C-alpha angles and dihedrals in degrees: 000000000000091000093046095051096030083228124166111180094203093052091048092048091050092047091051092046094054090045089055091046095048093046094047094047095052091045091052089044093241086128120038092218135017103286122198112222126200116277090181090058088060091047088052099042112022127095131061096269095050092045089054091051091051092049090056094052119110111262093227125058118230136191087249090059091055093047092050089050093052091049092049097051091044094054113081116237120241117243092256092049091050091048091051091048092049092047091053091052091054093059099073122109131193088255091054089052096047092046089053092050093050093046101048107009122242134252123237115260094254091057096057135053123275122280110268096034106154098202123091115246115274120246092259091058091089088064092060110108117254129198109242116237118209114194145055143265117260121199127187130184105215135058089230091061090043091056089054089056089046090069087071104032144342115290129221119227143153122251126209101232125205128183136254090012095067090052095048105040099084126193094289097047130079120247109220102165122242115016104173142020087262093064114121122210108230098179141246118324129190114249138169120230108221103168148345140214144130132281124238086265090056096253114149117233143172118222111224138182110230131196106203131155090352089303125117117207144146123246137176111238123201111251092198105046112110125200117213095178142358115241088340092300107125091185090074092063124049091193139001112286142184124247090257121057143157101044119199140168137180106237111204127204119222 
């Protein structure tokens, strides 16, 4: 599935986190213009394990550090080492990324390597300037509470994605999840809620920005559809749920 969709959960979580940060900061006038921050920095540095590794690094860079780095990136990884590395990258969530940004700050995108870089950051990377982030992560459980937060800034969430419905809905349609016995559950995908409203038929929806199959698009998601099971397997859901879950925002202090 990962190969088919070219889907990396950590990259998507980092992209969504920096979108939330950039949007919130320009709305609160902390940045004069919309400023892209580095998603790859979060892929490289977020998460409890990586934070612990960084904390154990020597505070001063040496020539030996640089030599060891050059040797490491020049030596090909074994299949098991690459698998372990890839698995670690897939563990990040939007919350991990936001926590990292608030703890240590985050560099602008032009100051860090491109998204998808497979090499670990060099020793001198910790000297690259980062923009300090002053605030906290706020999480809410219900879509109703998320829409209250939406009055101030875009809201991060996860969307239950079903195929082929997500591919066919288009920007003018309404995504309502599975519509036939042939629907396939793809999984949860990180999205950003950017607005809400009602259709001409009076159906409530949330407008979300989706990153799916390397394509970014907006879609209206039903705010009333409830899922009781996924592909008929009740064990995958402990209780009925909406299409949108796990709401989160970075709340900045002035």
